[in-house]
C-alpha positions in Angstrom: 0.0 0.0 0.0 1.5 3.4 -1.1 0.3 6.0 1.4 1.7 9.4 2.3 -0.1 9.1 5.6 1.8 5.9 6.5 5.1 7.4 5.4 4.4 10.3 7.7 3.3 8.0 10.5 6.6 6.1 10.3 8.8 9.1 10.0 11.6 8.6 12.6 12.1 12.2 13.4 8.4 13.2 13.7 6.7 10.5 15.7 3.6 12.4 16.7 0.6 13.0 14.5 -2.0 15.5 15.7 -5.7 15.0 14.8 -8.3 17.7 15.0 -10.9 18.2 17.7 -14.7 18.0 17.9 -16.6 19.0 14.8 -20.0 19.3 16.5 -18.8 21.5 19.3 -17.1 23.9 16.9 -20.1 24.1 14.7 -22.3 24.9 17.7 -20.3 28.0 18.6 -21.1 29.5 15.2 -24.7 29.8 16.4 -26.2 28.4 13.2 -29.8 28.8 12.5 -32.5 26.4 11.2 -32.1 28.2 7.8 -28.4 27.3 7.8 -29.4 23.6 8.1 -31.8 23.8 5.2 -34.9 24.1 7.3 -36.2 23.3 10.8 -36.7 19.6 10.0 -32.9 19.3 9.4 -31.7 21.4 12.3 -29.1 19.6 14.3 -28.0 17.4 11.4 -24.4 18.6 11.2 -23.7 16.2 8.3 -26.2 18.0 6.1 -24.2 21.3 6.4 -21.7 20.2 3.8 -24.7 20.6 1.4 -26.6 23.6 2.9 -23.7 25.7 4.4 -20.3 24.2 3.6 -18.6 27.4 4.6 -19.5 26.6 8.3 -17.7 23.3 8.0 -14.8 24.9 6.2 -14.3 27.3 9.1 -13.9 24.4 11.5 -11.4 22.6 9.1 -9.3 25.7 8.5 -9.3 26.5 12.2 -7.7 23.2 13.2 -5.3 23.3 10.3 -4.2 26.8 11.3 -3.7 25.6 14.8 -1.3 22.9 13.5 -3.4 19.7 13.1 -1.9 17.2 10.8 -5.2 15.4 10.2 -8.7 16.8 9.9 -11.8 14.5 10.0 -14.7 14.7 7.6 -18.0 16.0 8.8 -19.5 12.6 8.5 -19.6 11.2 12.1 -23.4 10.5 11.7 -23.5 10.2 8.0 -24.5 6.5 7.7 -28.0 6.1 6.1 -29.4 4.6 9.3 -28.6 7.8 11.2 -29.6 10.2 8.4 -32.9 8.4 8.2 -33.8 10.2 11.4 -33.9 13.4 9.3 -35.4 11.7 6.2 -32.1 12.0 4.5 -31.1 8.3 4.1 -31.0 8.6 0.3 -28.4 11.3 0.6 -25.8 9.2 2.4 -23.4 8.5 -0.4 -23.6 12.1 -1.7 -23.0 13.7 1.7 -20.0 11.5 2.5 -18.4 12.1 -0.9 -19.1 15.8 -0.6 -17.7 16.1 2.9 -14.5 14.3 1.8 -14.0 16.5 -1.2 -14.6 19.6 1.0 -12.0 18.5 3.6 -9.5 17.5 0.9 -9.7 20.8 -0.8 -9.1 22.7 2.4 -6.3 20.4 3.5 -4.6 21.0 0.2 -4.4 24.7 1.0 -2.2 23.9 4.0 -0.3 20.9 2.7 3.5 21.3 2.3 6.3 18.8 1.8 7.6 19.8 5.3 4.2 19.5 6.9 1.8 17.3 4.9 -1.9 17.4 5.9 -4.4 14.5 5.7 -8.1 13.9 5.7 -9.6 11.0 7.8 -13.0 9.7 6.7 -15.0 9.7 9.9 -17.4 6.8 10.5 -19.2 7.1 13.9 -20.9 4.3 15.8 -24.4 5.4 14.8 -27.4 5.2 17.1 -28.2 1.5 16.9 -26.0 -1.3 18.4 -26.3 -4.8 17.0 -25.3 -6.5 20.2 -28.3 -4.9 21.9 -30.6 -6.0 19.1 -31.2 -2.4 17.8 -30.3 -3.4 14.3 -29.3 -6.6 12.4 -25.7 -7.0 11.3 -26.3 -7.1 7.6 -28.4 -3.9 7.6 -25.7 -2.1 9.5 -23.0 -3.4 7.3 -24.9 -2.2 4.2 -25.2 1.3 5.6 -21.5 1.4 6.5 -20.5 0.1 3.0 -22.4 3.0 1.4 -20.8 5.5 3.7 -17.3 4.1 3.3 -17.6 4.1 -0.5 -18.7 7.8 -0.5 -15.7 8.7 1.6 -13.3 6.7 -0.5 -14.6 8.2 -3.7 -14.3 11.6 -2.1 -10.5 11.0 -1.7 -9.9 10.5 2.0 -6.4 9.5 3.0 -7.6 7.1 5.7 -10.7 5.7 7.4 -11.4 6.4 11.1 -14.0 4.2 12.6 -14.4 6.1 15.8 -15.7 6.1 19.4 -17.0 2.5 18.9 -19.2 1.1 21.7 -19.9 -2.4 20.4 -17.4 -5.0 19.1 -20.0 -6.3 16.7 -20.4 -2.8 15.3 -16.7 -2.6 14.8 -16.8 -5.9 12.9 -19.6 -4.6 10.8 -17.7 -1.4 9.9 -14.5 -3.3 9.1 -16.4 -5.8 6.9 -18.0 -2.9 5.0 -14.7 -1.2 4.4 -13.1 -4.4 3.2 -15.9 -4.7 0.7 -15.1 -1.2 -0.6 -11.4 -2.1 -0.8 -12.3 -5.2 -2.8 -14.5 -3.2 -5.1 -12.0 -0.5 -5.7 -9.0 -2.8 -6.0 -6.9 -0.7 -3.6 -6.6 -0.1 0.1 -6.0 3.0 2.3 -5.0 3.1 6.0 -7.7 2.2 8.5 -7.9 3.2 12.2 -10.4 2.3 14.9 -11.0 4.1 18.2 -13.2 2.8 21.0 -15.0 4.4 23.9 -14.5 2.9 27.4 -16.9 3.7 30.2 -15.9 4.5 33.8 -16.6 0.9 34.6 -13.7 -0.1 32.5 -15.7 -1.7 29.8 -17.4 -0.7 26.5 -21.1 0.3 26.7 -22.2 -3.3 25.9 -19.9 -4.8 28.6 -16.8 -5.9 26.6 -13.4 -5.2 28.1 -10.4 -3.9 26.4 -9.0 -7.4 25.6 -12.2 -8.3 23.8 -11.9 -5.1 21.7 -8.3 -5.8 20.8 
């Protein structure tokens, strides 16, 4: 796999890579209105802003790059169709993910230099339904993640970030989906997973860190 991100990751003299911070929090401080979201029915759907008000998302991306972040994440944490369905936007999943990736890549390119390369991570959040708890079946979840991952891939992300996972079965679903995209495209990009541990020392569904690993 040829990857500028992996080359940077393994650079012996620069061992730390800094990712950006919270997209949602930094959108909230802009005091966006229902009109910015495209109407009251979409208010709160941050992922839709790449369509209705991309300049708001661009402000967040540029702010983190100006602060020195090496990697910015796409505005797609909740952009799987099963989450977008809550706003009646499920049919926009591929489009929103591809658009968010293209937006982030364009802004990252403004700051990219040979001395300090900048990267875009395709954000795939855990969604609102956990398969271990019976909220959704595995195949339906995997199909939604596949569509999301393909949009991000086609938008040009440098890596995937399956983030803040709360369910090992959800991780397996996302990884299977991404593998399907790699197989379809005939090429791979780097892939990362982050998990959320509760104060009890386990994930939300009770798995400990060894089970996650």
